[in-house]
C-alpha positions as CSV (number, residue, x, y, z in Angstrom):
1,M,-0.3,0.0,0.0
2,C,1.4,3.3,-0.9
3,G,-0.2,6.6,-1.5
4,L,0.3,9.3,-4.7
5,I,-0.6,12.9,-4.7
6,G,-0.2,15.4,-7.5
7,L,-1.4,19.0,-8.9
8,H,-1.1,20.4,-12.4
9,L,-1.4,24.1,-11.9
10,K,-4.1,26.4,-14.6
11,N,-3.3,29.4,-12.8
12,P,-0.4,30.6,-12.9
13,S,-1.4,32.9,-9.7
14,L,-1.6,29.6,-7.3
15,Q,2.4,28.6,-8.4
16,P,4.0,30.5,-5.5
17,R,2.3,27.6,-3.2
18,L,2.1,24.7,-5.6
19,G,5.5,23.3,-2.8
20,E,2.9,24.7,0.1
21,L,-0.3,22.2,-1.5
22,L,2.0,19.4,-2.1
23,T,3.0,19.5,1.4
24,Q,0.2,19.0,2.6
25,M,-0.9,16.7,0.4
26,L,2.1,14.2,0.6
27,E,1.6,14.8,4.5
28,A,-2.1,13.5,4.2
29,M,-0.9,10.4,3.1
30,T,1.4,9.2,5.5
31,T,-0.9,6.3,7.1
32,R,-0.7,4.9,3.2
33,G,3.4,4.8,3.2
34,P,5.0,6.0,6.8
35,D,8.8,4.3,5.2
36,S,9.7,6.9,1.9
37,A,8.6,9.3,0.1
38,G,9.4,12.4,-2.5
39,I,8.3,14.7,-4.6
40,A,8.9,15.6,-8.6
41,F,8.8,19.2,-8.6
42,Y,8.2,20.9,-11.8
43,A,9.0,24.8,-12.5
44,D,9.7,27.5,-15.2
45,Y,13.7,27.9,-14.1
46,P,16.3,30.3,-15.4
47,P,19.2,29.5,-16.8
48,A,22.0,28.4,-15.0
49,L,24.0,31.6,-16.8
50,A,22.8,34.3,-19.2
51,G,22.2,33.1,-21.9
52,R,22.3,29.8,-21.8
53,E,18.7,28.2,-22.4
54,Q,19.6,24.5,-22.5
55,D,20.6,24.6,-19.1
56,I,19.8,20.5,-17.4
57,R,18.5,20.5,-13.9
58,Y,20.2,17.6,-12.0
59,S,19.4,16.0,-8.6
60,L,22.4,14.6,-7.1
61,R,22.2,12.9,-3.6
62,S,24.6,11.3,-1.5
63,D,24.0,8.9,1.0
64,E,28.4,9.8,2.4
65,I,29.2,13.1,2.5
66,I,30.1,15.5,-0.4
67,D,31.2,18.4,-1.6
68,W,29.4,19.2,-3.6
69,N,31.3,22.3,-5.1
70,L,34.3,20.2,-5.3
71,L,32.2,17.7,-7.0
72,A,31.1,20.5,-9.6
73,K,34.7,21.2,-10.2
74,R,35.8,17.9,-11.4
75,I,32.4,17.2,-13.3
76,A,33.3,20.6,-15.1
77,A,36.2,20.3,-15.8
78,E,35.6,16.9,-17.4
79,T,32.9,18.1,-19.5
80,G,34.4,20.9,-20.5
81,R,31.2,23.0,-19.3
82,D,30.2,25.0,-16.5
83,V,28.3,23.8,-13.4
84,R,26.3,26.0,-11.0
85,V,25.6,24.3,-7.8
86,E,22.7,24.7,-5.5
87,P,22.8,23.3,-2.0
88,L,19.4,21.6,-0.8
89,A,20.8,19.4,2.3
90,A,24.0,18.2,3.5
91,D,23.4,14.9,1.2
92,S,21.6,17.0,-1.6
93,A,22.1,19.1,-4.4
94,V,21.3,20.3,-7.7
95,F,23.7,21.0,-10.2
96,A,22.5,23.3,-13.2
97,S,25.2,22.5,-16.4
98,D,24.5,22.8,-20.4
99,A,26.9,20.1,-20.9
100,G,25.0,17.2,-22.5
101,E,22.9,15.1,-20.7
102,A,25.4,11.8,-21.5
103,S,28.2,13.7,-21.2
104,F,27.5,14.8,-17.2
105,L,25.8,12.0,-16.4
106,A,28.4,9.5,-17.2
107,A,31.4,11.9,-15.9
108,A,29.4,11.9,-12.6
109,R,29.4,8.1,-12.3
110,R,32.7,7.9,-13.0
111,I,34.3,11.0,-10.7
112,A,31.1,10.0,-7.9
113,P,30.1,6.3,-7.9
114,Q,28.6,7.0,-4.7
115,V,26.3,9.6,-5.8
116,S,23.4,9.4,-7.2
117,V,21.3,11.1,-9.6
118,P,17.2,11.2,-8.9
119,G,16.3,12.8,-11.7
120,Y,17.4,15.7,-14.5
121,G,15.3,17.6,-16.9
122,R,15.0,21.3,-17.8
123,S,11.8,21.8,-15.5
124,M,12.2,19.1,-12.9
125,V,13.9,18.6,-9.9
126,V,13.5,15.4,-7.6
127,V,13.9,15.0,-4.2
128,K,13.3,11.6,-2.3
129,D,14.1,10.1,1.2
130,V,14.0,7.6,3.9
131,G,11.7,8.9,7.0
132,A,8.5,10.4,7.3
133,P,6.6,12.2,4.5
134,K,6.3,15.8,6.6
135,A,10.2,15.5,8.1
136,I,11.3,14.6,4.5
137,C,9.0,18.4,2.9
138,T,10.6,20.0,5.9
139,R,13.7,19.0,5.7
140,Y,14.5,20.3,2.4
141,G,12.0,23.1,2.3
142,I,9.5,22.1,0.3
143,P,6.6,24.2,1.5
144,S,8.7,27.4,0.0
145,W,9.2,26.2,-3.6
146,G,6.9,27.5,-6.7
147,G,6.1,26.1,-9.8
148,Y,3.3,24.7,-12.0
149,Q,3.2,21.2,-11.3
150,G,4.8,18.1,-9.4
151,I,3.8,14.5,-8.0
152,G,4.4,12.5,-5.1
153,H,4.3,9.0,-3.5
154,T,4.6,7.8,0.4
155,R,5.4,4.2,0.4
156,M,4.7,1.2,2.0
157,A,7.4,-1.3,1.2
158,T,6.4,-4.8,-0.3
159,E,8.8,-6.5,-2.6
160,S,12.3,-4.5,-2.2
161,A,14.5,-3.0,0.8
162,V,13.3,0.6,2.3
163,T,15.9,2.6,0.9
164,T,16.5,6.4,-1.0
165,A,17.1,4.7,-4.1
166,H,13.9,2.2,-3.6
167,S,11.3,4.7,-3.2
168,H,9.2,7.1,-5.8
169,P,9.6,9.2,-8.1
170,F,11.7,7.1,-10.3
171,A,12.8,9.7,-13.4
172,P,13.8,7.4,-16.3
173,A,14.7,10.2,-18.6
174,A,14.5,14.0,-18.7
175,D,11.6,15.8,-17.3
176,L,9.8,12.4,-17.1
177,A,8.5,11.1,-13.5
178,L,6.3,7.9,-12.4
179,V,5.0,7.0,-8.9
180,H,3.2,3.7,-8.3
181,N,0.9,2.3,-6.1
182,G,0.1,-1.7,-6.6
183,S,2.3,-4.0,-7.9
184,F,3.6,-6.2,-11.1
185,S,3.8,-9.9,-11.6
186,N,6.0,-9.9,-14.4
187,Y,8.0,-6.8,-14.7
188,A,11.2,-9.4,-14.4
189,T,10.6,-10.8,-18.0
190,I,9.9,-6.4,-18.9
191,R,13.3,-6.1,-17.1
192,G,15.0,-8.6,-18.6
193,R,14.0,-7.7,-22.2
194,L,14.7,-4.3,-21.8
195,A,18.0,-4.8,-19.9
196,R,19.0,-6.8,-23.1
197,Q,18.2,-4.1,-25.4
198,G,20.6,-1.8,-23.2
199,T,18.3,-0.4,-20.5
200,R,20.6,0.6,-17.3
201,F,18.7,-0.4,-13.9
202,D,19.7,1.2,-10.7
203,T,17.4,-0.8,-8.3
204,D,15.3,-4.2,-8.4
205,N,12.0,-2.3,-7.9
206,D,9.1,-3.0,-10.0
207,S,8.1,0.8,-10.1
208,E,11.4,1.2,-12.1
209,V,10.5,-1.4,-15.0
210,A,7.3,0.4,-15.6
211,A,9.1,3.7,-15.6
212,R,11.8,2.9,-17.6
213,L,9.2,1.1,-20.2
214,V,7.7,4.2,-20.4
215,A,10.5,6.0,-21.5
216,A,12.0,3.3,-23.9
217,R,8.8,3.6,-25.6
218,M,8.9,7.8,-25.5
219,A,12.9,7.2,-26.9
220,E,11.0,5.4,-30.1
221,G,8.7,8.2,-30.7
222,A,5.4,7.1,-28.5
223,D,3.8,9.7,-27.1
224,L,2.9,10.0,-23.1
225,E,-0.7,8.4,-23.5
226,E,0.9,5.9,-26.3
227,A,3.7,4.8,-24.0
228,L,1.0,3.9,-20.9
229,R,-0.9,2.1,-23.3
230,T,2.2,0.0,-23.7
231,V,2.1,-0.8,-19.9
232,L,-1.3,-1.8,-20.3
233,K,-0.9,-4.1,-22.9
234,E,2.7,-5.7,-21.8
235,M,2.8,-5.5,-17.7
236,D,0.7,-7.6,-15.3
237,G,-0.7,-6.9,-12.3
238,F,-2.6,-4.2,-10.0
239,F,-1.8,-0.6,-10.3
240,T,-2.3,2.9,-10.6
241,L,0.1,5.1,-12.2
242,L,0.9,9.3,-11.7
243,V,3.0,9.9,-14.8
244,T,4.7,13.4,-16.1
245,T,6.4,14.8,-18.4
246,R,7.7,18.6,-18.5
247,T,4.0,19.5,-20.4
248,Q,2.0,16.6,-19.1
249,F,0.1,15.0,-16.1
250,A,-1.4,11.5,-16.5
251,V,-3.2,9.1,-14.7
252,V,-4.1,5.2,-15.7
253,R,-5.3,2.6,-13.6
254,D,-5.1,-1.3,-14.5
255,S,-8.4,-3.2,-16.2
256,F,-9.7,-4.2,-12.4
257,A,-9.0,-0.4,-11.2
258,C,-8.8,-2.2,-7.7
259,K,-6.2,0.5,-6.5
260,P,-7.8,3.7,-5.3
261,A,-7.5,6.8,-7.1
262,V,-9.6,9.8,-6.9
263,I,-9.0,13.2,-9.6
264,A,-10.7,16.6,-8.4
265,E,-10.7,19.4,-11.7
266,T,-11.2,22.8,-11.8
267,A,-10.4,26.1,-13.5
268,D,-7.3,26.5,-11.5
269,Y,-5.8,23.0,-11.8
270,V,-6.2,18.8,-11.9
271,A,-5.4,17.0,-8.9
272,M,-4.9,13.5,-8.0
273,A,-4.6,11.3,-5.1
274,S,-5.4,7.6,-3.5
275,E,-7.9,9.2,-1.0
276,Y,-10.1,12.0,-0.7
277,H,-9.2,13.6,2.5
278,A,-5.2,14.3,0.4
279,L,-7.2,16.5,-2.0
280,A,-9.7,18.3,1.4
281,G,-7.6,21.2,1.8
282,L,-7.2,22.2,-1.7
283,P,-8.5,25.5,-2.3
284,G,-11.8,25.6,-4.3
285,V,-12.3,21.8,-4.1
286,T,-15.9,21.9,-3.0
287,G,-16.4,23.2,-6.3
288,A,-14.6,20.7,-8.1
289,R,-15.9,17.6,-10.7
290,V,-14.4,14.9,-8.8
291,F,-14.7,11.4,-10.2
292,E,-12.6,8.4,-10.2
293,P,-10.5,7.2,-13.2
294,M,-12.2,3.9,-14.8
295,P,-10.3,0.7,-15.6
296,E,-7.8,1.2,-18.2
297,E,-8.4,5.1,-18.1
298,I,-5.7,7.0,-19.8
299,H,-6.7,10.7,-18.1
300,V,-3.9,13.4,-19.9
301,W,-3.9,17.1,-19.3
302,S,-1.5,19.3,-21.0
303,R,-0.2,22.4,-20.2
C-alpha cells in the first residue's frame, strides 16, 4: 500500500503555493506510506548563466559526505562546461549545466559513483528520502517552493528494500517521472528484455521497470498516452500510475482498477490522490469535478 499525490496547475497565480499544497497533500498520505517519500517538482527555472537556454538541472544525492562544490568543479573539468551548484541539504544538491546529459551523467558516475541522480531535466527537480513525509518536506524546504506541477509518493515497501534509491518517484529520462501504487507480477520478464536492449537499471524495484518501459517507448517516438498503453498491454498486475513530463500530467489504472485513485478538476488545477482527504484542503475543491478514473482509462492533461 502506497500513497500517490499530484497537482497540475492551470492558474499561474497558484504557482507560488505549489510546494505548500504538495506538502499538505503528501502529509495526508502518511498512513499509506510511512517508510519513505519523494516529490518530482516542475518549475520554469531560469538558465544557470545568462544566455544559456539549454541548462539541464540534475538532482544529486549521496549517503556519504560530499563536497558538492568540488564535485561540480571536477565534472566541469571533465565535460568542459560550467556547472552551477544549488545545495538542498548536506546530502543533496542540484547541479545546473549545459553539458549534454549523456556527458554529464557519465562524468558524474566515473568521478563519484557513490552519488545517485534521482532525476534531471530542464524543469524538474526530484527529492526523495527515507522517513516521514512531513519531515522530508520540511528538511528540504519544499513548502516554500514555487512551480507549476508536481507529483509525490509515500511508500509502504512490499517487495524491495526501504532505501532512498527504492523510493519514488522514478525519473528515467529528462523531465519524466512516475509514481506507482500496486505491484507488477511480470516485471522481471520486462526488465530482462529492456536490459538486453541496453536499458540501465538502478534498483530491483518493479515500479522502476514501468518507468523505464515508458521512457523506452517515448524514446522510440511514442507520446505519453501511447507509452502508457504499452504498460497496460505488456505489464500484468494491479496498479495506479501517475506520470508526468515537462508539459503533461497523466493518470492510468489497470483493468481491474482495484488500487484507489480520485481526481479533482477545477478551472485552476487538476489534482490527484489515492484518497480524497489528501485533496480536501485544496482551494476551491468543494466546487471541483471529482471522479475516479475507470479501468484502463488514460487521462492526460497538457500545459
